[in-house]
N, C-alpha and C positions, 0 to 999 in steps of 0.2 A: 452535479449535472454538467453537461457540456456547454460549450459556447455556441449559441445559435448563429452568430456571425460566421463561424467556421463552416457551417453547412448551408447557410443562406436560405433556410426553410424553417418554418415552424410546424413541419410535418416530417416524420422520419420513421424508419424501421430500426427497431432496437433489438440487438442480439445479446443474449445472456451468455457471455463467454464461459462462465463457470458451469452452467448447465450443459453447454455444448460439450465440454471436455468430460463431464460426468457421464453423458450419454455415450460418448465414444468408449469410455472405460467399461460401461455396462455391456456394450456389444462385445468388447474384448473378453470380458468374463464369460459371456454366453458362448462364444465360439471356441474358447480354449486355445488349442495349439494352431488352429487355422489362422492364416494371416488375413489382414483387412486391406482391401483396395478401396480407399475412401473416394466416394463419388463426388466430384466437385464440378460437374458439368452445369451449364446454365447458371453460372455465377453461384455455384453450390446451392441450387434451388432458391436463389434469391437471398441467401444468407451471407454472401460475400466470399468469393472463391479464395482470395488471398488470406482472409481471416480464418476461414475453415481449414485451409491447407496448414496454416500455422498450428491450429488446434490439434489436427491429426498428428503432426510431427512432434508436438509437445507430448503426445500420448504414445510415441514410439512407432507410429504407423509410417511405413516407408514406401507405400505405393498409393498413387492417386489415379483417378480415371476422369477423363473429359471426353466430350463429344466432337470437338472441332479443334483444328490447329490454332485458331485464334485464341481459344481458351488455354491451350497448352503454352502458347507464347506469353500470355498474361502471367501465368505462373512462373515461367522461366525468367521473365523480366523482373519479377518480384523476388528473385533469388531462390526459388524452390528448385532444388537439385535432385529430388528423389525420383524414383521410377514413375513415369506417367504412361498409363495404358490408354489407348484410344478405344472409345466405345462406338465410334462411327467410322465408316470407310473413308479413306483419303483418296481423292481423285489423283490419277496418275501424274497430272501436271504439278501436283503439290507434294509428290513423294520425296523429292530431294529436300524440300523445306522440312518435311517430317523428320528426315534423317538428321538434319542440322539442329533440330530442336531436341534430338535424342529422345524421341517417344517410342513406344512399342506399338507399331501399326497393327490394325485388325485386318486379317486376311480371310477372304471368303471364296477366292478363286486362285488356282495355281498361277495364272498370269500375273496377279498382283505380287506374289512372292518372287516371280522372275524379275519384275521391275526392281524390287529392292536388292535382289542379288546383283543385278547389273550396277546399281548405284554403289552398293557396298564394295564391289570390285574396283570401281573407279576411284572411290575415296579411301580404299584400303582400310576398311573397318567392318566389323561384324555387326549385323543388325538383327535384333531379337524381334520375332513375329508372334503375335497372338492369333491362333487359329480359332475361328468362330464357326459353330455348327448350329444350323437352324433345326431345332428339335420340335418346333411347333408354334413358333411365334409368327412365322411367315414373313420375316423381315429381311435379314441378311444372314449369310453363312452357308457353308457346305451343307448339302443334304446328308443325313446319316445313312449312307448306303455304300455298297461295295465300290462303285465308281469313284466316290469321294475319297474312300480309303486309298485307292490307287493313286489319286492325285496328290493327296496330302503326303503320302509316302515319298514323293519326289522332292518335297520342300527341303528337308534337312540334307538332301543330296546336292542341293544347289550351293555354289560357293558364296561365302561371306554372309550367310544367314543362318539362324538357328531358331528352334521353336521355343518360345517363352512359356506358352501354356495353351490350354484349350478352354474356350468359353461358350456358354449358351445363356439364354435368358428365358425365364419362365413367364408365360403369358397370364396365368390364372392362379398364381399362388395366393392371391388375396380373396379368392372365392371360397365359400364354405366347403364345396365339393372339390376335393383334391385329386380326383381320378385322373384328370388331364395332366396335372403336374407330375403325377407318378409315371404317366406314360412318357412325358418329356424326359424324366430322369432315366427311365429304362432305355430310351433311345440314346441319350448322352452316354450312359454307361456302356452300351453296346459299341458305340463309335470309339470310345476310349480304349476298350478292350481290343477291338480290331486293329487300331493304330499301334497299340503296344505289341500285339502279335506280329505286326508288320515291321517292327523294329524302329518305330518312330518314338523318340524320347519326348515325353510329356511331363515336364517337371512340376507343372501347376495346373490344377483344374479349378474353375470358378463358375458357379451357377447361381448361388443363393443371393436373392435380393432381400429387401427388408421383410416382407411377409414370410419368406422362407426362414429367415433368421429367428423369427418368433416361433415358427411351427414345425420346421423340418430339419432337425440336426443331421439327418442322413445325407443332406446335400451340401453340407459345409465344405467338404473336400479340403483342398489345400488353402483356399482363399474364398472370402465372402465379399459382397459388394453392397454395403449398407447405404441407403439413401434416406428415405423419410424417417426411419427409425432414429437416426441421429438428430433429426429436427424435433424429436419428441412426440411423434405421431404414432398412434396405435391403429392399425387397419381395422375396419369394422368386423372382420372375421376373427380377430384376436380377442378372446373373452377373458383370458388369464393375463392380467397385467403384472403379475408377480414374476413371470418368466424372465422378462427383461424390463427393469424399471427405468423409464425415461421420462423426462419432463419437457414441456414445450420450450423452445429456444427463442422464437421470434415474437415480438410484439410490434404493433403498429400504433403510433401515437401522433397527436397533433395538439395545437392550441386553439381555443375558441378565439375567433377573430372579429366576431360581430354579434350583437344581441339586439333584438327588437321585440316589442309586444304588439301583437296584431289581433284584430277582432275576429269573432266567429265569421265563417264564410270566406276567409282569405285563402286563395289558391297558392300552393307552394310548388315551385320548380316548373320545369318544362311540361307542357301538355295538361297542366292543371289536374294531375292524377291524384293529388291529395288536397283536400279542402278542410280547413279547421272547423271543428264543430263547437268550439268555445273560444273565448279569449285565450290566446296562447303566447308563451314566451319562446321565441325561435332563436336558436344559436346557429351561427354559420361556422363551418369548419373548413380549413384550407386543404382539402383533399378530395379527389374525384376519380373518375374512371381512368384517366390518364396515369393515375398513381396505382392502378390495380384494384381500386374499389369498384368492381364491375357493376354495370348498369342492370345486370340480372338480379341484383339485390333490391330492386324497387319494392318499397313498402314491406320488406321482409327482414330488415336488420335493425340493429340497435348498437349504441356505443355506451361507454361508461364515462360518466362525469361525476366527480365527488363520490365515487364508489357506487353510484346508482345508475340504473339502466335508462337510457334516453332513446326513444325510437327515431330512426331516420325517416324523414318525410319526403315523399314524392320521388321524382326521377333523379338519379345520380347525375350530377353535372360533370363536365370534364375536369374541373379543378376544385369544385366545392360541393359540399352537402349541407343540408339543413336538418337540424334535430330539434325535438320538442323537449324543452327543459322546464316546462311550466310547473311540474311537480317536484323539481329539485331546487330548493331554496339557495340563494346566495351565489348563483353562477355568475361569473364575471369574465370579461375579455381577458385572455391570457391563461385561463384555467386549462388544465390538461384533460384531453379526451383520449380514451383508449378504444380503438376499433378492433383490435385483436390482442388478446392477452388479459392480464389480471390488473385490477385496480381495487385496492381494499380487499374486501371479502368476496368480491364477485369476479367473474371471468367471462370473457367471450372466447371460447375455444375455436380452433380452426374447423372443427367438425360442424359447428353451428353455421359458419360461413359456407362450408361445402354444401350442406343441406339446403341453405337458402339460395345459393347461386347456381347449383348444379355443376360446379367445377370441382376438380380434385385439389388436394392440398398443395401439390407441386405447382399447379397452374396458379393458384392463389399466391403462394409464397413468391414465385418468380415475378408475377405481375406487380407486387408491391415494390420490388426492388428496381423496377425499370427506370423510375424517375425519382423515387424517394431516396434520400441519402441513408446509408447504413451506419449506425452508431453501435459499437461494441462496448458493453458495460460489464 
């Protein structure tokens, strides 16, 4: 185990580095010759961007994706020198910084490409651009129509820029009904075909997110962009877990910091939303909503101590929660509690926290890492 003085907390996020690499390899096996663009945005969904980047590179993945230039800079400062593709638009005033960070900017208007052409001419370098097309997400990108074809056709004619690839994003690939996803695919394919006919070179197409990797091999194209699949999550729409075998990577753990026995009728936490019905042993844990253990879990969640379930009582505090360990003998200060993950023969999966909180796995994962230190084991 690690040295608690090094993290200055007795609550932490634990990342299983072996499972992380196994999951990446499972995706590689699934997608075959298609390349992987490893999504490392939002601190790799709370799993640690630098650690996840290293895992990808250990598995031979040479492209990553981030949402902001600050995220790209963090990776570059850590010595990551592979291709970094942006998944968010870069404001014009930061375009030169993007060039110096050597990222692949996302382009959704001709004017943006012209900005990079100008910078490339000034700095005497070629800049690779990723063209994004809005096939139905309603977010960013060229619309898949004739006007956009004419605009995109002008991009490779600009000096000092070239087209890296063509990207879209599926809005509904995690729904049971894939009709809309197939409509997006149809629009994406049409736009690609029209660009090809217009003489625009498109070396790489990428559309597949995690649900698509499980369900839609016809959209793997030249590259896929796995996110939650790498963290070991199965979307609710995926019923066949044999297609890609992955295991959860993240656990959230802490130590019991206080114990007390209270009589029946004792109110626990803010608002007195839980009152004991019997004499109870209450354990306090040093983790709260500021650590991502959201207040929406009120009276709906449990932790593992000594391999047994202990219900969380009352309102989640900013820095602490209280749990009922009356029926778990021998609990002592310093014992380990698991809020997400496995202990002994039992597990608290992220799906349980999703259902109890109303949040998606990505939001939960990211929330846990905002203040909790990340430990890779």
